[in-house]
Each structure stands twice: as structure tokens, then as C-alpha cells.
C-alpha positions in Angstrom: 15.4 -2.6 109.2 12.4 -4.6 111.1 12.8 -4.9 115.1 13.7 -8.7 114.8 16.5 -7.9 112.5 17.8 -5.0 114.0 18.0 -7.1 117.5 20.0 -10.1 115.6 22.4 -7.7 113.8 23.1 -5.8 117.2 23.7 -9.1 119.2 25.5 -10.7 116.6 27.9 -7.9 116.5 28.1 -7.8 120.5 29.2 -11.3 120.3 31.6 -10.6 117.7 35.3 -11.0 118.1 38.1 -8.9 115.6 40.2 -11.9 116.2 37.5 -14.9 115.1 36.4 -12.3 112.3 40.1 -12.4 110.8 40.7 -16.0 111.2 37.1 -16.7 109.4 38.0 -14.3 106.5 41.3 -15.7 105.8 39.5 -19.3 106.0 36.9 -18.2 104.0 37.0 -15.5 101.7 34.4 -15.1 99.2 33.9 -11.8 99.6 31.8 -12.0 103.1 32.1 -10.0 105.9 32.5 -10.9 109.2 31.4 -10.2 112.7 33.5 -12.8 114.3 30.4 -13.8 116.2 30.6 -18.3 117.0 28.1 -20.4 115.8 26.6 -21.3 119.1 26.1 -17.4 119.7 24.3 -17.2 116.2 22.3 -19.7 117.2 21.6 -18.1 120.4 20.5 -14.9 119.1 17.9 -16.5 116.8 16.5 -18.3 119.3 16.6 -14.9 121.6 14.9 -13.1 118.8 11.7 -15.7 118.3 11.3 -15.4 122.1 11.1 -12.0 121.5 9.0 -11.8 118.9 6.6 -15.1 118.9 4.2 -16.1 116.5 6.1 -15.4 113.8 4.0 -16.4 110.6 5.3 -17.7 106.9 5.4 -14.2 105.6 7.6 -12.5 108.2 9.9 -15.7 108.5 10.7 -15.5 105.0 10.8 -11.8 104.9 13.0 -11.8 107.7 15.4 -14.7 106.4 16.0 -12.7 103.2 16.5 -9.3 105.4 19.3 -10.9 106.9 20.6 -12.4 103.9 20.9 -9.1 101.9 24.0 -7.6 103.9 26.9 -9.8 103.0 28.0 -10.5 106.1 28.7 -14.3 107.1 27.0 -14.2 110.4 23.9 -12.8 109.2 23.4 -15.3 106.6 24.0 -18.1 109.0 21.3 -16.5 111.2 18.9 -16.6 108.3 19.6 -20.3 108.1 19.1 -21.0 111.5 15.8 -19.0 111.5 14.5 -21.3 108.7 15.7 -23.9 110.4 13.8 -23.5 113.0 10.6 -22.4 111.2 11.0 -25.4 108.3 7.5 -26.1 109.4 5.8 -23.0 107.8 7.7 -23.2 104.2 6.0 -24.8 101.2 7.6 -25.7 97.9 7.0 -22.0 96.4 9.9 -20.9 99.0 12.5 -23.0 97.0 12.7 -20.3 94.4 14.1 -18.1 97.6 16.1 -20.9 98.6 17.5 -21.3 95.2 18.6 -17.5 95.2 20.4 -18.0 98.6 22.1 -21.0 97.6 23.6 -19.2 94.1 24.6 -16.6 96.2 26.0 -18.3 99.1 28.9 -20.7 97.6 30.1 -21.9 100.9 30.1 -25.5 102.2 29.6 -23.4 105.4 26.2 -22.0 104.0 25.2 -24.4 101.2 25.3 -27.3 103.2 23.3 -26.5 106.2 20.5 -24.6 103.6 20.5 -28.1 102.1 20.6 -30.5 105.0 18.5 -28.2 107.5 16.2 -26.5 105.6 15.6 -27.8 102.0 15.7 -31.4 102.8 13.2 -31.3 105.7 11.2 -28.9 103.6 10.5 -30.9 101.1 10.1 -34.0 103.3 7.0 -32.3 105.3 5.3 -31.9 101.5 2.9 -34.1 100.4 0.8 -34.7 96.7 1.5 -32.3 94.2 3.4 -29.6 96.3 6.1 -32.6 96.9 6.2 -33.7 93.1 7.1 -30.0 92.1 9.7 -29.8 94.8 11.1 -32.9 93.3 10.9 -31.6 90.0 13.2 -28.7 91.2 15.7 -30.9 92.4 15.8 -32.3 89.2 16.7 -29.4 88.0 19.3 -28.1 90.4 20.9 -31.4 89.6 21.0 -30.7 86.0 22.3 -27.1 86.2 25.8 -26.0 85.4 26.1 -24.5 88.8 28.1 -26.5 91.2 26.7 -25.4 94.3 22.9 -25.8 93.1 23.9 -29.4 92.4 25.3 -29.7 95.7 22.5 -28.4 97.8 20.1 -30.8 95.4 22.6 -34.0 96.5 22.8 -32.9 100.3 19.0 -32.4 100.6 17.9 -35.8 101.3 20.9 -36.4 103.7 18.7 -36.1 107.0 16.1 -38.4 105.5 18.2 -41.1 104.3 20.0 -41.2 107.2 17.2 -41.8 109.3 16.0 -44.5 107.2 13.5 -42.7 104.8 14.4 -40.6 101.9 13.7 -41.4 98.1 17.1 -43.5 97.0 16.6 -43.9 93.7 15.8 -40.1 93.4 19.0 -39.4 94.6 20.9 -41.8 92.5 19.0 -40.1 89.4 19.9 -36.7 90.7 23.5 -37.7 91.4 24.1 -39.4 88.5 22.8 -36.3 86.2 25.1 -34.6 88.6 28.1 -36.0 88.0 27.5 -36.1 84.3 27.3 -32.4 84.5 30.4 -32.1 86.7 32.7 -33.4 83.7 32.1 -30.0 82.0 32.9 -28.2 85.2 36.5 -28.2 85.6 37.7 -27.8 89.1 34.6 -26.7 90.4 33.5 -30.5 90.0 34.8 -31.1 93.3 32.1 -29.5 95.1 29.4 -32.1 93.4 31.8 -34.7 93.5 32.4 -34.4 97.2 28.6 -34.2 98.3 28.0 -37.4 96.2 31.0 -39.2 98.5 29.4 -37.5 101.5 25.9 -38.9 101.6 27.2 -42.3 99.8 29.9 -42.6 102.9 26.8 -41.4 105.7 24.5 -43.9 104.0 26.9 -46.7 103.8 27.5 -46.6 107.6 23.8 -46.8 108.6 22.2 -48.2 105.4 24.5 -50.5 103.6 21.9 -52.4 101.6 21.8 -49.0 99.7 23.9 -49.2 96.7 25.2 -46.7 94.0 25.6 -48.2 90.6 28.9 -47.0 90.2 32.1 -45.7 92.1 32.2 -41.5 92.2 34.6 -40.2 89.4 
């Protein structure tokens, strides 16, 4: 384990509470272990780690995120997301492959949504030219996948940009339409996709009522 990874893991364990761990296990399940450290403590731990290890570059950040994610502990995986969020300006479209793996394994709103909204969306928003076009093609593919969590991540990723008056509304409508079509074959899992579409539409409606979705969400 790297020095930074060891520091984060030990700090999360110290901040843990067996009561919170049991409550999280009962609420989230999904086969993950829980230290029982709070979201605030997790964010604070990552900030402390970055102060102790200043100047981390792209490869070091992505390697540390994978190191944290590899162990199936909720707080470690959340710390990986906070780390990537803090260093999202270093990420490129090629990192979407790693993030796709995180989404496929995450399979919880509490992990997939911050990955999409706080990491994937800002990553794509910061790209230009061919890199941005390639990232858009990846999101189109995710929306077509018969994996409800990849669909959800694609749909949630532009939320911050759309909320702030930017974003590609036409791309969202296209991807949402495709994802909802795919959801019809998913059974109960389709709710994960429909909920993502509704979340974005409800948020956008409050701030940008001129943006209209062509049909009701089934």
C-alpha cells in the first residue's frame, strides 16, 4: 500500500464508529464493508492526505484512486471519489475507462451519483475538441448499455453543467431517450434509470424552464 493510501485507510478506521457501520450496512448492503466514518470525516481525510502529499500528478492520483477502490470498503471507495473530485482538472477522456469500471462495481446511488456529478461531468466539461467528442461517444455508449448504473451515470453526469446554465441539453435528451428505451427491458432495475432522468429534469425545470423534454418519463 502506498504511503498516501495507508494514511487514508488508517485515518478512516480511526474516524469509524461501529454503530454507524452497522447502520450503513443495514441501509446500503451491496456486499461492502463499512468503517462507519462520516462523509465529513472522509472528505477531511482526503484533504489531509493531499496536504501531506502535495504535488500529486495524474498517474499518482489515478493509481491512488484505484488502490482505494480495490478494497470493497464503502468509505475507501468514497475517498477515491473525493480524491478524483479534488483533482478532476488532471483527468482526461482516457480516464473514463477506469471510471467505467468504478461505476460497474459501485452499484449504489451513494457512489455512482457523486462519481457522475462530481467527477465524470466536470471531467467532460473541461475537455475540448476531439477529446470532448470521444467522451461524448462514451456517454452515448453508456446510455445504450443494458447496465442500469452505467445508464444512470451517463444521465447524471451533465447535471452540474445544466444546472449552471451550460451543458449539452440535446445530448442529454438523446441519451435519456435511448436509456429509457433500454430500461424497458431491465425489469425492476429500470427504476434506477428513470429516477436519474427525473432527477435531472426536476432540477433543470427549477432553473431553466425553457428546456423541455419531448415526452413524459414512463
